[in-house]
N, C-alpha and C positions, 0 to 999 in steps of 0.2 A: 683835585676832586677827592673828597673824603669817601672812604668805602665802608661798607657794613658787611658783617659776616652773616651768611644765610646757611642754615643747617637743616637737613631733612633726613629722616630715617627711611630707607627703602630696602626692599628685599635684595640680598647680595647678588643673586642671579640676575635680577633686573639691572642692577648697577653695572655689573660686568658686561652684560649684553649692550647696554647703552654706551658704556665706555668704548667698546669695540666698534660700534657703529660710528660714533663721533670721530674716533681715530681714522676710520675709513674715509670720512668726508673732510678730514684735515683740521679737526678742532678737538678741544678737550671738553669734558663735561661742564666745567665752570663757564666756558664760552657759550655753550649751548643754553645754559640756564640764563646767562646774561641776555642772549638773543631773545629768549622767551619773554623775559621781563620787559625788555625794550619794546618788543612787538605789542605785548598786551597793553602797555601804557600808551604807546603811540596810536594804536588803533582802537583802544577801549573794547577789545574783544579777545577771546582766546583764538589761537591759530588752528583750532580744530573744532568740530561741532560737538556740543554737549547737549544731550537731550534726555529728558525723563522718559522711561518706557511708557508706551501707550497701551492700555488694556481695553479690550472691547467691553461695551456695556453688558454683554451677556456674561462675560467672565466675572466682572465686578459683582453683578447680581448673584451669580452662583456662589461666589466666595462669601458674600454677605449672608446669604441664606444658610450656608453651611455653618458659619460662625454663630448665627442665631440659634440654629438647631443644636449645636454643641453646647452653647451656654444654657439651653433649656434642659440639658441632661440627656438629649436624644442622640448624642454622637456615639459612634462605635469606638471601641478600644481594641487593640490587637496586641498580642504577646510579642509579635515581631513584624518587621517590614514584610517578610515573606508571607505571613498570614494576611496582611492587608492587601498585598498584590493578589493573592489567591482569591480573596473575597471580591475585589474589584474586577478581576479578569474572569471570575467564575470558574476557575480551573487551577490546577497546580502549575506553577510556572517553573522555569529552569532555575 
């Protein structure tokens, strides 16, 4: 069987954590990756659920209205995040 090299850049902490877990279950990272690839090709699916976030129609409507207002030049601008929170909350926040 011919083999191919697979490379991926991941966060160092993530890699160390994954290496540690795989070692605890008796395998190395390369074996875990091979298992992932074998599973996905055999079952034609990922071994975990992947879903796009669902937004309520009310939230989508509010965001679109805010964007329309902003583009019309009616949006508020703040000097800082604190100023924005003060305005939104109607009081000085901590």
